C-alpha positions in Angstrom: 0.0 0.0 0.0 1.3 3.5 -0.8 0.1 7.0 -0.1 -0.6 9.7 -2.7 3.2 10.3 -3.2 3.8 6.6 -4.1 5.8 6.0 -0.9 5.3 2.7 0.9 4.9 3.5 4.6 6.5 0.1 5.6 9.6 0.9 3.6 9.7 4.5 5.0 9.5 3.1 8.5 12.2 0.5 7.8 14.4 3.4 6.5 13.8 5.5 9.6 14.6 2.6 11.9 17.8 1.8 10.2 18.9 5.4 10.2 18.1 5.9 13.9 19.9 2.7 14.8 23.0 3.9 12.9 22.8 7.3 14.6 22.4 5.7 18.1 25.3 3.4 17.5 27.5 6.3 16.4 26.5 8.4 19.4 27.7 5.6 21.7 31.0 4.9 19.9 31.8 8.2 18.2 33.4 6.0 15.6 32.3 7.9 12.5 32.6 11.6 11.5 29.7 13.6 10.3 30.7 13.1 6.7 30.9 9.3 7.2 27.4 9.3 8.8 26.0 11.3 6.0 27.4 8.7 3.6 26.0 5.8 5.6 22.6 7.4 5.7 22.7 7.9 2.0 23.6 4.2 1.5 20.7 3.2 3.8 18.2 5.3 1.7 19.6 3.9 -1.5 19.4 0.3 -0.4 15.8 0.6 0.9 14.8 2.5 -2.2 16.2 -0.3 -4.4 14.0 -2.8 -2.7 11.0 -1.2 -4.5 10.0 2.1 -3.0 
């Protein structure tokens, strides 16, 4: 099921959860820089979108 923009709410929620988990993990470890986190988030969005957004 998708809304008027053609976005599947399940996929959107999956994307949000993955991004939030990555952010939480980085807050604990401080392993990645801001630029590295931006790149990781970009990869998360691309991978979920490839699944058939």
